[in-house]
C-alpha positions in Angstrom: 0.0 0.0 0.0 2.7 2.5 1.0 4.8 1.5 -2.0 1.9 2.2 -4.4 1.1 5.5 -2.8 4.8 6.6 -2.9 5.0 5.7 -6.6 1.8 7.6 -7.3 3.1 10.7 -5.7 6.4 10.2 -7.6 4.6 10.0 -10.9 2.6 13.1 -10.0 6.0 14.8 -9.3 5.0 15.5 -5.7 8.3 14.4 -4.4 8.0 15.9 -0.9 4.8 13.8 -0.2 6.5 10.7 -1.7 9.4 11.2 0.7 7.0 11.5 3.6 5.3 8.3 2.7 8.6 6.5 2.3 9.9 7.8 5.7 6.7 6.6 7.5 6.7 3.2 5.6 10.4 2.6 6.4 9.7 2.8 10.1 6.5 0.6 10.0 7.0 -1.7 7.0 10.5 -1.4 5.5 10.0 -4.4 3.3 7.7 -2.4 1.0 10.5 0.1 0.3 13.1 -0.6 -2.4 16.5 1.2 -2.8 15.6 2.0 -6.4 12.4 3.8 -5.3 14.3 5.9 -2.7 17.1 6.7 -5.1 14.6 7.9 -7.7 12.8 10.2 -5.2 16.2 11.5 -3.8 17.4 12.2 -7.3 14.3 14.2 -8.2 14.6 16.1 -4.9 18.1 17.1 -5.8 17.0 18.1 -9.3 14.5 20.4 -7.6 17.4 21.9 -5.6 16.3 20.3 -2.3 19.3 18.2 -1.4 18.6 18.5 2.4 15.3 16.7 2.0 17.0 14.0 -0.1 19.6 13.6 2.6 16.9 13.1 5.3 15.4 10.4 3.1 18.6 8.5 2.6 20.0 8.6 6.1 17.7 5.7 7.4 18.8 3.5 4.5 22.5 3.9 5.0 22.1 3.0 8.7 20.1 -0.1 7.8 21.9 -3.4 7.2 19.6 -4.5 4.4 19.5 -1.2 2.4 23.1 0.0 2.9 24.1 -0.6 -0.7 26.7 1.0 -2.9 24.1 2.7 -5.0 22.5 4.2 -1.9 25.8 5.4 -0.5 26.6 7.0 -3.9 23.4 9.0 -3.9 24.0 9.9 -0.2 27.5 11.1 -1.1 26.1 13.2 -3.9 23.6 14.8 -1.5 26.3 15.6 1.0 28.4 17.2 -1.8 25.4 19.3 -2.9 24.9 20.4 0.8 28.6 21.5 0.9 29.4 18.9 3.5 32.7 18.0 1.8 34.5 15.9 4.4 31.4 13.7 4.9 31.0 13.5 1.1 34.6 12.3 0.7 34.1 9.6 3.4 30.9 8.5 1.7 32.5 8.3 -1.7 35.3 6.2 -0.2 32.7 3.9 1.2 31.3 3.4 -2.3 34.7 2.6 -3.7 35.4 0.1 -0.8 32.0 -1.6 -1.3 32.2 -1.7 -5.1 35.8 -1.3 -6.4 34.7 -1.5 -10.0 32.1 1.3 -9.4 33.9 4.1 -11.3 31.1 6.6 -11.0 32.3 7.4 -7.4 35.9 7.8 -8.3 35.5 10.9 -10.5 33.7 13.1 -8.0 35.9 11.8 -5.2 39.1 12.7 -7.0 37.7 16.2 -7.7 36.9 16.8 -4.1 40.4 15.6 -3.0 42.0 17.9 -5.6 40.1 20.9 -4.2 41.7 20.1 -0.9 45.2 19.7 -2.5 45.3 16.0 -1.6 46.9 15.0 -4.8 48.3 11.6 -3.9 45.0 10.5 -2.5 43.3 11.6 -5.7 45.8 9.6 -7.8 45.2 6.5 -5.6 41.5 6.8 -6.1 41.9 6.9 -9.9 44.2 3.8 -9.9 42.9 0.6 -11.6 44.3 -2.9 -12.2 46.1 -2.6 -15.6 46.8 -6.4 -15.6 43.1 -7.2 -16.0 41.4 -7.5 -19.4 39.2 -4.4 -18.8 40.4 -0.8 -19.0 38.3 2.2 -18.0 39.6 4.7 -20.5 37.8 7.6 -19.0 39.3 6.9 -15.6 42.8 6.6 -17.1 42.4 10.0 -19.0 41.3 11.6 -15.8 44.4 10.3 -14.1 46.6 11.6 -16.9 45.0 15.1 -16.5 45.8 15.0 -12.8 49.4 13.8 -13.4 49.9 16.6 -15.9 48.5 19.1 -13.5 50.9 18.2 -10.7 53.9 17.8 -13.0 54.3 14.0 -12.5 55.9 13.5 -16.0 57.3 10.0 -15.5 53.9 8.5 -14.4 52.1 10.6 -17.0 54.2 8.9 -19.7 53.4 5.4 -18.3 49.7 6.2 -18.4 50.0 7.6 -21.9 51.7 4.4 -23.0 48.9 2.3 -21.5 46.3 4.5 -23.3 48.1 4.2 -26.6 48.7 0.4 -26.5 45.0 -0.3 -26.5 45.0 0.1 -30.3 48.7 0.0 -31.2 51.5 -2.6 -31.5 54.1 -2.4 -28.8 57.6 -1.9 -30.2 60.0 -4.3 -28.5 63.1 -3.9 -30.6 64.8 -1.4 -32.9 64.4 -3.8 -35.8 60.6 -3.6 -35.5 60.4 0.1 -36.2 60.8 -0.3 -40.0 58.1 -3.0 -40.0 55.6 -0.9 -38.2 56.4 2.3 -40.2 56.6 1.2 -43.8 54.7 -2.0 -44.3 51.0 -2.2 -45.2 48.7 -2.9 -42.2 47.9 -6.4 -43.6 51.6 -7.3 -43.6 52.7 -5.9 -40.3 51.4 -8.7 -38.0 52.8 -11.6 -40.0 56.2 -10.0 -40.3 56.3 -9.1 -36.6 55.4 -12.7 -35.7 58.3 -13.9 -37.9 60.8 -11.4 -36.5 59.9 -12.2 -32.9 60.0 -15.9 -33.5 63.6 -15.5 -34.6 64.4 -13.9 -31.2 62.5 -16.7 -29.4 59.6 -14.5 -28.6 55.9 -14.8 -29.4 53.5 -12.1 -30.6 50.6 -11.7 -28.2 47.7 -9.6 -29.6 46.1 -7.0 -27.4 42.7 -8.3 -26.1 41.9 -5.6 -23.6 38.3 -4.6 -23.4 37.9 -0.8 -23.1 35.0 1.0 -21.6 34.1 4.7 -21.6 36.0 5.2 -24.9 36.6 8.9 -25.9 36.0 10.1 -29.5 38.9 9.5 -31.9 39.5 13.3 -32.2 39.6 13.8 -28.5 42.1 11.0 -28.0 44.3 12.2 -30.8 44.3 15.7 -29.2 45.5 14.1 -26.0 48.2 12.2 -27.9 49.5 15.4 -29.5 49.6 17.0 -26.0 51.8 14.1 -24.9 54.1 14.7 -27.9 54.3 18.4 -27.0 55.3 17.5 -23.4 58.1 15.2 -24.7 59.3 17.9 -27.1 59.2 20.7 -24.5 61.3 18.5 -22.1 63.6 17.5 -25.0 62.8 13.8 -24.5 63.3 13.2 -28.2 63.7 9.4 -27.9 60.3 9.2 -26.1 58.8 11.5 -28.7 60.0 9.1 -31.5 58.8 6.1 -29.6 55.3 7.5 -29.2 55.0 8.6 -32.8 56.2 5.3 -34.3 54.0 3.3 -32.0 51.0 5.4 -33.1 51.9 4.6 -36.7 50.6 1.1 -36.0 47.3 2.3 -34.5 44.1 0.8 -35.7 42.2 3.8 -34.4 44.3 6.7 -35.9 45.1 5.0 -39.2 42.1 6.2 -41.1 42.2 10.0 -40.4 45.7 10.8 -39.2 48.2 8.5 -40.9 49.8 11.2 -43.1 50.2 13.6 -40.2 51.6 10.8 -38.0 54.2 10.0 -40.8 55.2 13.7 -40.9 55.5 13.7 -37.1 57.6 10.6 -37.4 60.0 12.3 -39.7 60.5 15.3 -37.4 60.9 13.0 -34.4 63.7 11.3 -36.4 65.4 14.6 -37.1 65.3 15.6 -33.4 66.4 12.2 -32.2 69.2 12.0 -34.8 67.7 8.8 -36.3 68.8 9.4 -39.9 68.1 5.8 -41.0 64.3 5.8 -40.4 64.1 9.5 -41.3 65.8 8.8 -44.6 63.3 6.1 -45.6 60.3 8.2 -44.5 61.4 11.1 -46.8 62.3 8.8 -49.6 58.8 7.2 -49.4 57.3 10.7 -49.5 59.3 11.6 -52.6 58.3 8.4 -54.4 54.6 8.9 -53.6 54.4 12.7 -54.4 53.4 13.5 -57.9 55.7 16.0 -59.8 56.7 18.6 -59.3 58.2 17.4 -56.1 58.5 20.3 -53.5 62.1 21.3 -52.8 61.5 21.0 -49.1 61.3 17.2 -49.5 64.7 17.1 -51.3 66.2 19.3 -48.6 64.9 17.0 -45.9 66.1 13.9 -47.8 69.5 15.5 -48.2 69.6 16.4 -44.5 68.9 12.8 -43.5 71.5 11.5 -46.0 74.3 13.5 -44.4 74.5 11.3 -41.3 72.9 8.1 -42.6 75.2 7.5 -45.5 72.9 5.2 -47.5 75.1 3.9 -50.4 72.1 3.4 -52.7 71.2 7.1 -52.8 73.1 7.7 -56.1 70.9 5.2 -58.0 67.8 6.7 -56.3 68.7 10.2 -57.6 69.2 8.8 -61.1 65.8 7.1 -61.0 64.2 10.4 -59.8 66.1 12.7 -62.2 63.2 12.7 -64.7 60.9 14.1 -62.0 63.2 16.7 -60.5 65.3 17.6 -63.5 68.9 16.8 -64.3 70.3 20.1 -62.8 68.7 19.4 -59.4 69.7 15.7 -59.5 73.4 16.7 -60.2 73.2 19.3 -57.4 72.1 16.7 -54.9 74.7 14.2 -56.1 77.5 16.8 -55.9 76.4 17.9 -52.5 76.5 14.4 -51.1 79.9 13.8 -52.8 81.1 16.9 -50.9 79.9 15.6 -47.6 81.6 12.3 -48.4 84.9 14.0 -49.0 84.9 13.2 -52.8 85.7 16.8 -53.9 87.0 15.9 -57.3 83.8 13.9 -58.2 81.7 16.9 -56.9 83.6 19.3 -59.1 83.4 17.1 -62.2 79.6 16.9 -61.7 79.0 20.6 -61.5 81.6 22.2 -63.7 79.6 21.4 -67.0 76.5 22.9 -65.3 78.3 26.1 -64.5 78.9 26.8 -68.2 75.2 26.4 -69.0 73.8 28.0 -65.8 76.3 30.4 -64.2 74.2 31.2 -61.2 75.6 32.7 -58.0 74.6 29.5 -56.1 76.4 27.2 -58.5 79.5 29.4 -58.5 79.5 29.4 -54.7 79.0 25.7 -54.5 81.9 24.9 -56.8 84.0 27.5 -55.0 83.4 25.6 -51.7 84.4 22.4 -53.5 87.7 23.9 -54.7 88.3 25.5 -51.2 87.9 22.1 -49.5 90.2 20.5 -52.1 92.9 23.2 -51.5 93.0 22.3 -47.8 94.2 18.7 -48.5 97.9 18.2 -47.8 98.6 15.3 -50.1 98.7 15.4 -53.9 97.4 19.0 -54.3 99.2 22.0 -55.6 97.6 24.7 -53.5 99.0 27.6 -55.5 97.1 26.6 -58.6 93.8 26.1 -56.9 93.8 29.2 -54.7 93.3 31.7 -57.6 90.4 29.6 -58.8 88.8 29.8 -55.4 89.2 33.6 -55.2 87.8 34.1 -58.6 84.7 31.9 -57.9 84.0 33.6 -54.6 84.4 37.0 -56.2 82.0 36.1 -59.0 79.5 34.8 -56.4 79.8 38.0 -54.3 79.2 40.3 -57.3 76.2 38.5 -58.7 74.4 37.5 -55.5 71.5 39.7 -54.5 72.4 42.7 -52.3 69.7 41.7 -49.9 71.9 38.7 -49.1 74.9 41.0 -48.2 75.2 39.5 -44.8 75.5 36.0 -46.3 78.1 37.2 -48.8 80.3 38.8 -46.2 80.1 35.8 -43.9 81.1 33.4 -46.7 84.0 35.7 -47.8 85.1 35.8 -44.1 85.0 32.0 -43.9 87.1 31.7 -47.1 89.8 34.0 -45.8 89.6 32.3 -42.4 90.3 29.0 -44.1 93.3 30.4 -45.8 94.6 32.0 -42.6 94.3 35.6 -43.7 92.9 36.6 -40.4 92.8 40.4 -40.7 90.7 40.3 -43.9 88.5 37.5 -42.3 88.0 39.8 -39.3 87.0 42.7 -41.6 84.3 40.7 -43.3 83.0 39.2 -40.0 82.6 42.8 -38.6 80.6 43.7 -41.7 78.3 40.8 -40.9 77.8 42.1 -37.3 77.1 45.6 -38.6 74.7 44.7 -41.4 71.1 45.7 -40.9 68.0 44.6 -42.8 64.3 44.5 -42.1 64.1 40.7 -42.8 66.8 40.1 -40.2 64.8 42.1 -37.7 61.7 40.1 -38.6 63.4 36.7 -38.6 66.3 36.9 -36.1 66.9 33.2 -36.3 68.0 33.6 -39.9 70.8 36.1 -39.0 74.4 35.0 -39.2 75.6 37.4 -36.4 76.2 34.7 -33.8 78.2 32.5 -36.3 80.3 35.5 -37.4 80.8 36.6 -33.7 82.0 33.2 -32.7 84.5 33.0 -35.6 85.7 36.6 -34.7 86.1 35.5 -31.1 88.3 32.6 -32.2 90.5 35.0 -34.2 90.8 37.5 -31.3 91.6 34.7 -28.9 94.3 33.2 -31.2 95.9 36.7 -31.6 95.8 37.4 -27.9 93.2 40.2 -28.1 91.5 39.4 -24.8 89.6 42.7 -24.7 88.1 42.0 -28.1 87.2 38.5 -27.0 85.4 40.0 -23.9 83.5 42.5 -26.0 82.4 40.0 -28.5 81.2 37.6 -25.8 79.4 40.3 -23.9 77.7 41.8 -26.9 76.8 38.8 -29.1 77.4 35.5 -27.4 76.0 35.9 -23.9 72.8 34.0 -23.4 
């Protein structure tokens, strides 16, 4: 009878009368009352901004042995929180967690209340879950990551980020697996990984974790990029590369973010000095990009090649020469010959081009080749090469744009510095320091002042000019 009456009042949205009926019935005939009914009435009282009445309704239930359930305690904790009874609310939420460890609805508000009181470690403990089980509450893990980021716990944040990522990615266990994950098609990755790991006496175990409270893909990718930014800001470039290459195997990011992840992978290789994988990423970009291929790709390819030393690059340049043009191909080949110390080969590659295209850049490049060749001590007649170097650098300085006057003076200073003509080198370095241009003011990182100042410092130091050294250090080289 009491139960029916309470339900009628509830349906009529007369929650106060329903609460009175429940209170009387609980004293006289508690069997007619169910926790679900009480929770519904209490929830509606809270919606009506009457948490005190809801609290009075719930107190008898939590004191009862039969009705003191986790769901009742959760509603009781919410009422206490609404009534600004924070300490009691914290204790009640803890009771819910203790009664039902898998009941994550209590962990979120409990962690927030603990955070408000600066009880960070307790808040982290509340958000902990068993990562060895087959079920992962992703929402709880993300909340924990946000807290770890807020308190600056970088090491544990990285561990949590790795757990989050490995739900849908392949864990990289060896350096040799990077190339498999990065460059093979998705259908070929797993069979190849199984084969490689079997050779090491290991087995490939697929990830069978069941995730609940999954965020949208875009939200998780935003969180992933925040993790990369944290690694970058802390100069943890190895971690940065590890996260990016792990994400390249993602079944969740593959559809919408694969190209961006590949670009991030390239820049992680640059910062982590991993020229091998960076080289193959750029080469893959070049092969898949329709002509005309942007110069930035060739510049990045050349950058990776300097320290990787891939011996097959010459054939690759020849194969791509139809797409980039013979001039650009020969420039790339000559530049790599220069870096390899094969100065004569570099000169032979570019001298015919100079006759057809006497540009300042080509003139300067060949001048550098001859300059390097003239510094060799064996088998070279320096007096025959030096005039060639001077004439090439002079031609370059006269025909280069006057907007690049700082560059011209710096290169002339470097040439004289190489030959040991220090007073002329110092003259040109001082011109670099004095040069003013709007573009240099706008892009200070493009200025050559620091490089010129350092070289001038070395000249002053060698000559014993300690006052000049001190002035240069104070004005240009002090951080």
